[in-house]
N, C-alpha and C positions, 0 to 999 in steps of 0.2 A: 454609357448606360447598357448598353447590351450585357459587357463583362459581367457588371455587380448584378443584375436581370439574373446570369448563370449562375454566380458563386449564390445565390439565392435561393437558389431551387435545390442546390445541395442538402439545404438546413433541412429541408424534410424527409432526403432519403438515408442519412448514416444511420440514425437507429434501424431501419430495415434492412439494411445491411451488415450489421452489428450486432442484432439477436445473439445470435448463436453464441458470440464473445460474453457477451452476459451471462447467457444461461452458462457457462462455461464456469467465469468470475465468480457465480452463486456457488456453485459446488465446490468447486478449489477453496471458498473462504471457510465455508461449513467446515473442510477437512484443518485449514490451517487454523481457525478461531477455536477447534474442538482439541488439539494441543495445548492452548495458554486456557481454556475453563476448567479443563481434566487437570491442572497440575497436582493439585492436593488427592483427587481421586485417582490418577497413575500410581502416585508415589504410594498408595493403601495396595494397588494391582501389586507395582513391585518386592514390597515390603508390608506385608500383612502386619497389621495393628499400629503402623509406624510412619507417620507422616512428618517426620521434623529432617528428613534429608533435602535440606535448603540448598546445600550449596550441587549435589546431584540434579538436582530437578531445574535448579538454575541453570547449569551445565548442557541438561535434555531442548532447553527452550532456548538458548544460545547458539547450541548447535542448529536448530532449525534454521534459525539468522543467518550462524555464519554461512553454514554451509548454501542457502541463498544468495551471499552476495560474492562468493567465488563464483558459485555456476552464474550467477549474470554478468558477471568481469570477463567470463570465458564464452559466454554467448552474446556480448554486447556485438561484441567485431562479426559474428558472424551474419545477426540481425540485421545489419546494413550492408551487407553481399548478401545474401542469398533469399529465397524468399520467408517471407516474414509467418505465411501460413503452414507450411513445413512445419517451420519449426512452433511454433503453437502446438501443431500435432501430436511431436514429437514428446512435450511438453506436455499432455494432458496422459499419453501414456506411461511415461515416469513420476508420476503424483499419482496414475490412479491404482499402479498394481502395487507397489509399497502400501496403500493403504487398506490393499486385498489381503496382502501379506501380514499384517500387524496384528490381522482376527487369526489370527494362530500362532500365536506367541503363546509360551507354557507361562502361567501367572505364579505367585509367590517363590521366586526362585532370584530374587535379591538383585544382585549386581549383573544377573546372567541374563534377567527380563531388561532391566535396563537398557544393558549394553544389547541385545537385540532392537531395542526401540528403539536409540541413538543410529543403530547402520541404515534403517529402512527410514530413519527420520532424516538423515543426512542425506539419502537418495530424492526423496521428496522433496527435502529443500533446496538443495543443488538442482533442479530442473522447477522449481519456482522460481528461482533465480532469473529466467527469463519472460517470465512472463509479464512484468510489467513496464520492461524496455520494449517488448512487441506491440505492446497497448499503446505507448508513446508514439512508435512511430507508424504503427497501422491509424490512426488517429490525428495524425499528423499529414494524411495526406485521404483521408476521408469528413474529418471531421470541420466546417468553417472555423476560423478563426475566430470570427465572433460570438462560434459557442460553445469554445472548447472550456470552461466551466461550467455548463450546462451540461455537455457529455460526462466531466468529468465528475461531476456533481452526481449525476445520475449513478455512474458506473461507483460512486463510492457509496451509494445509497444500496443498491443491490448490495456490494459489496458488505456494507455493515447490515442489514439487515436480514441475508441469508448464514451472517456470518452469526448473528445475536438468535437469529430466526433457531438456528442449527444449535444452539445452546441448550435451549430449550428441552430439543428431542435428545439429545448426545445426553444432558446429564440426566435426563429421565430415563434413558433408557441403561445408562453407567447406573443410575442408582438401585436399580432393580437388576444388576448383574449381565443385563446387554451388550456390556460392551463388544463383544467378538464380532456382533450380528452389526452392531455399527460403523466399524471398521468395514467389515464387508461391503455394506451398503453403499457407502459412499466413494467406494473405491469402484463401484460399476459405477457410479453415478456421474462419476468423471469422467471414465473410458466412453460412456453415451455419448454425454453433452462433446467430448474432442470429436465423435464420429461424425455429429452433427456437423459441425464447423466444418467438418473436414470436405463434406456434403455439400453445404449451403455457399460456403462462401469463395471468392478470388482474390488472388491476389493485387490492389492498385498499384497502381503507379508512382512512383514516384516525385513528389513535389507535384503535383497533379493540380491541389487549389492551393501551392501556394504564390499570393498575391502576385509577385513579380512573374512568376513562370504560369502561371493559369493561361493564357490566349498562347503560349508558344506550342505549350502540352495541347493543346486540346487537340494536336495533329495527332495521329495516331502511330505513324512514321517516325516521330521525336520523341528519342525516351532522354530520359534524365540519367544518364551513367555516371556521375561523376562518382568519384573514392577521393574520402580523406586522406589526406597524404602530411607529412609533419611540418608543413609548412601552415596549412590550415588548422593542422590542430593546435600549434601555437599563438596564428591570428584568433583564432574564435574558440576552440574550446578549453583553452588556457584565459581565457578574458577575464578579466577581474569577477564581474557577474556570477559565470562561473565556477571559478572556486571558490565563493562565498556560500552559494548550494551545494558545494560539496562541501565545504567542512563543515559548515552548519548542522548538514545532517547525521553532521555524529552525534551534536549534541543534543539537538530535538528528540532523535530516537532514544537518545538515552533517557528521557524523559517517559516519550508516549509505552516503550517497554514497559517501564519501573511500574508502570500506571496500573494493569492490570497483575500484574506479579502481585506488586504489594498491595493490592487492595483485597485479590484473592484469598492472599494466604493468612491478610488480616482481620477477617469477615467468617473466612469458616474453618479455622484453629481456633481452640481455648485462649482465652474463655467466650467468645460469641457466640463460635459455634453456628453461623446461618448456613445450611446444608446446600450444597452444591446447587438441586434444584431452584429455590428459593433465592439462592443468589443471580441465575440466570435470570428469573422472572424479572428481578427487582433491576438487572443490566437490560435489557432487555427493552422495558417498558419505559425506562428513564434514556438508559445510553441513545436507543435506537430511535426513541421520536426528537433527540436531540438530534442529533446526524441528521435526521430528513428534516426537522426545520430548519436546520443551518442549510442544506443543499437547495433545499426548494425556495426558499426566499434569496439566501445572502450569495448562492450561487449564482442566478439571476441578476442580480443586483452586484456582482462584482464584475459580469459580462460588460453588465450597459458603463458601469462606469469607464472600464477598461478599453472600451470602445472608443471613447472621448480622448481616455489619456493613459496609455499601459502601464504606467510608473504606478497608477493606482495601486496592483496588486500588489507591490513591498509593501505598504505600509498596512495592508489585510495582512499579510501573514505574519507584520510583528505582531501585530493584534493578536491576531489567534494563539502565538505561541504565550505571550505573554496574560493572556485570558486564561487560557488554559492549564496555565505552570497555576496561577494564586490560585483558581478551585481545587485545584490537586491538589494543594499543600494542606487546606483548611478540611480535607474530608478528613485526615488523620485527625486531626486536633478537636474531633465532634466529642461532647460524654454520652461516647458507647457505655451502656452496661451489658453483664453477663448475662448469656443465655442458657439453658438448657438445651443438650443434643434435640430435646421432639420437640422443645419453641421453635428452636434454627429451622425445623423443617415446616413449621405451620403458619403459609403465608399470611393468612386471614390478620393472625392475631400477631404478626410485625407489621400486617400495616394498619394496624391500630395506635402505635408507636409515633409519636414527632420525631424521633432522630431519623426512622427510614424515609422521611419527607422530606429531610432536611437531607441525608444523604443523594435520593433521588434529582433534588434541587440542582446541587452540585456537579452531580456525572453529569445530568443533563447540559449544563452549562458547559462545561469540562469539555464534551462530547461537539456541542458544538462552536464553541472553539477553533477546536483541533481540525472538524470539519473543513471551515474555512482553508486550512494550512494547506490541505490535500489538493483543493480544486483551483486552487490559486498558484500553486508551484509547480505542478507541473506547465501550463501555460506557458508559465517565465522561460523557462529552461525550452521551450522549443522558440520562442521568439528569438532567442540568442543561439540558436544552433542551427543547422546545414540539414538539410533532408536526409543528405549521406550520412549523419554524425546524430539523428538520433538517438538510435539502440544504444550505443556506444556514452555518451554521456548521459541518458539515463542509467548506464548498468555502473559508472564510475560513482555518479549521486547513491544509487540504490546498494552498492557495494559496503561507500560510507557509511549510512544510512541503517544499514545491515549489521554492520560492526558495532555503533551504537547502540543499534537495538538489540545487539546481541551481552554486548557489554551490561545493559541497565538490569535485567533477571541476576546473572552474577554478581555482577557490587551487590545488588540487595541482597541475595543469600548469603555473600560475605559479612557485610553489613551488618546482617541479623545473628549470626551468630556473634563477631566481635561484640555488638554491646548490648547481648543478652535479650535477643527478641523486641529494642526498641524502633517501634517502629514510626516514633515521631521522631526521633535523631537520624536514623535513617533518611526520612525524607526530605528535611532539608538540606542533606549534603545532595541527595539527587536535584535539588533545586538550584544550588549554585550550579549544577553541571551545564545549567540548560542559557547563564546569562550569557553565554559569548556569542550563540547563536541568534540571539534579538541585535547585540551590538552589531555582528556582521551584516545583518540585514539593512539596518539602518546606513551602513557604512556604504550599502550598495546601490543605495537611491542618488549617488555621486557616479556611480558609473554605467550603471543598468542605459541610460539614455544613446552613449556613445558605443555600447555592443551592439545596441539591438539597431542602428544606426549602420555599423559596420555590414552584419550580416545581410541587411538590404540591399547594401552598395554591391555585396558579392553576387548574389542572387539577379541583379538588373544583368551584370556585366555577363554574367552567364545566359541568361535569356537571351541576351542579343548576338551571343556565340552559336546559340543552337538555332537561333535565325539564321545566322549566315551559314552555318553549315547545310541548314535543310536547302536555303537558296542553290547553294555549290551542287548539290545533290543531282538536283533537278534544274540545274541548267544546261541547257544542250551543248554553250560554246564551252565548257570546262571538261566537256568530250573527247 
């Protein structure tokens, strides 16, 4: 009973410990999201008067994802061996400075300006790759198991709120020519929040709140210092459920990255001509409310259901992918009408049109479904991996997800060129790419229980080993 009460006390403290991480997450999300919402305006900065460079802009978006994938893969091993706090501080430095340097880019130089952005984005993306594995590893040692959907839900609310709220600020500034000020400002804020994290946070003990290790690691003299080896990689990290999550991530993120790329090009370019700022207002209003609603209501529900039967997270993931897929595809088959550029800037005029409210309803629903995916996938991976493998498994997963995320915009750019801007045909091809991910998660329902039992068994063995080593250490008869 005492053990349960001790762990319950942790539920009120994890937000107090992690609030600087939330702050850093917010500013970094504004920066990351800025590249997405500015996909058309950046093209105008590179090639004034010409926004039809679909392949080049797709590659710019893909570079952000692919460098993040490579960075995460290389940093994942370091995260499991060294201080997560130090790695997050270094990441914030290498995300802040490239943003500041982008404010000094020379506009209107075509491929030269585009190349400069590619280089800075590659540095930003590479360092960004370590952020999510660090969050997963830290939360595994700070956030109680039965509160993790709520933690990831809150983390996602902050990410999405700052991302979309930032869209309003970013598009407003860029629409009036203040794009340099945006890059300088967000770069400085990332460095500032990284400094707060460095001052406020301490490195937690690995495995400290793992159920099987909790009692033994309460002793400050005992440290969980196991390192992953080839045998354990094969036995745990290459389990069937992990393989499903790794492969599925490619297909799911092809869809998720295609969503913004296709929607933004579809409604901002002729003949629809909705302005960047108007687009941001609609996406924030409908998308943010959908994401927040899902996290506040369904994330808590997910934790409650998973507390009784953890496997329930898998059908929730399947439902989120399928639901997001359906609402995403319908968007491009609505009866859109052409607007003049002036009408596209008039938010109040646009809000009088039924088509805008239908679009908003679909976007609200799509974001609600996709938010469930994020708040349930991470706890599943934490449950079926050892404390010393949290950073690596997430970096593997992130690598393949980012690979899929990078494929999405480039694939869409190529398809739009080949099909002469046929968005409907393009989205149908993208929809087909997501179906394997749904099938894989359904198959994982059969494998997840055994994979979870295997981790619990290993941790119980290690708890006994740590206890016996501690007894020998302080037993006078062994001296």
